[in-house]
PLY file of the C-alpha trace (Angstrom):
ply
format ascii 1.0
element vertex 84
property float x
property float y
property float z
element edge 83
property int vertex1
property int vertex2
end_header
33.92 61.90 114.17
36.53 62.40 111.48
36.85 64.55 108.38
36.93 62.75 105.04
40.62 63.65 104.73
41.39 62.40 108.25
43.20 65.61 109.17
40.77 66.47 112.00
38.64 64.39 114.32
37.49 63.35 117.76
37.17 59.78 118.96
35.60 59.48 122.38
33.82 57.26 124.85
30.50 58.51 126.19
29.05 58.03 129.67
25.84 59.61 130.83
22.40 59.53 132.37
19.04 60.59 130.97
15.89 60.65 133.07
12.36 61.65 132.10
9.07 62.22 133.80
5.68 62.69 132.15
7.27 62.96 128.71
9.78 65.64 129.75
13.54 65.19 130.15
14.36 65.94 133.79
18.02 64.94 133.80
20.68 64.92 131.11
24.29 64.44 132.15
26.91 63.32 129.64
30.71 63.19 129.53
32.65 62.62 126.31
36.30 61.70 126.92
38.69 60.93 124.12
41.34 62.08 121.67
41.07 65.11 119.38
43.37 66.08 116.52
43.63 68.81 113.90
42.87 72.49 113.45
39.81 74.34 112.12
38.01 77.65 112.55
37.25 76.99 116.22
40.48 75.18 117.12
43.33 77.38 115.84
46.72 76.58 117.33
45.75 73.03 118.30
48.68 70.88 119.47
50.32 68.61 116.90
49.05 65.04 116.91
46.30 63.64 119.10
45.59 65.13 122.51
43.07 64.36 125.27
39.80 66.27 125.29
36.88 65.85 127.67
33.54 67.64 127.28
30.64 67.60 129.73
26.99 68.34 129.00
24.14 68.95 131.41
20.53 70.04 131.10
20.22 73.80 131.54
17.34 74.91 133.76
17.40 78.56 132.66
18.36 79.93 136.09
21.89 80.98 135.07
22.62 83.84 132.67
24.98 81.47 130.81
21.99 79.24 129.95
20.98 81.81 127.33
24.35 82.03 125.58
24.16 80.36 122.15
26.99 78.20 120.74
29.75 80.27 119.11
29.20 78.59 115.75
25.61 79.85 115.67
26.42 83.58 115.76
23.98 85.36 113.51
22.42 82.04 112.47
20.89 80.45 115.59
17.71 79.22 113.88
19.65 77.51 111.07
22.27 76.17 113.47
19.64 74.46 115.61
17.90 72.79 112.65
19.25 69.37 111.61
0 1
1 2
2 3
3 4
4 5
5 6
6 7
7 8
8 9
9 10
10 11
11 12
12 13
13 14
14 15
15 16
16 17
17 18
18 19
19 20
20 21
21 22
22 23
23 24
24 25
25 26
26 27
27 28
28 29
29 30
30 31
31 32
32 33
33 34
34 35
35 36
36 37
37 38
38 39
39 40
40 41
41 42
42 43
43 44
44 45
45 46
46 47
47 48
48 49
49 50
50 51
51 52
52 53
53 54
54 55
55 56
56 57
57 58
58 59
59 60
60 61
61 62
62 63
63 64
64 65
65 66
66 67
67 68
68 69
69 70
70 71
71 72
72 73
73 74
74 75
75 76
76 77
77 78
78 79
79 80
80 81
81 82
82 83
């Protein structure tokens, strides 16, 4: 991912596993590991130049209170945020 101007971006390798059973996803584990650069609304004070950034994703089962916390960028706009 990179902005048209090239002043912000994230280039990463992805590794993960997806499993399904009877049409339902039962496992989703993903790690993105790469280089990020630039500042924006959600990355103020980012280091100069490229720096390593790793992000992990897993399928929430709803048993943890954190499973119900929406992404910060969706505040006040969850329905629109979740629509492509």
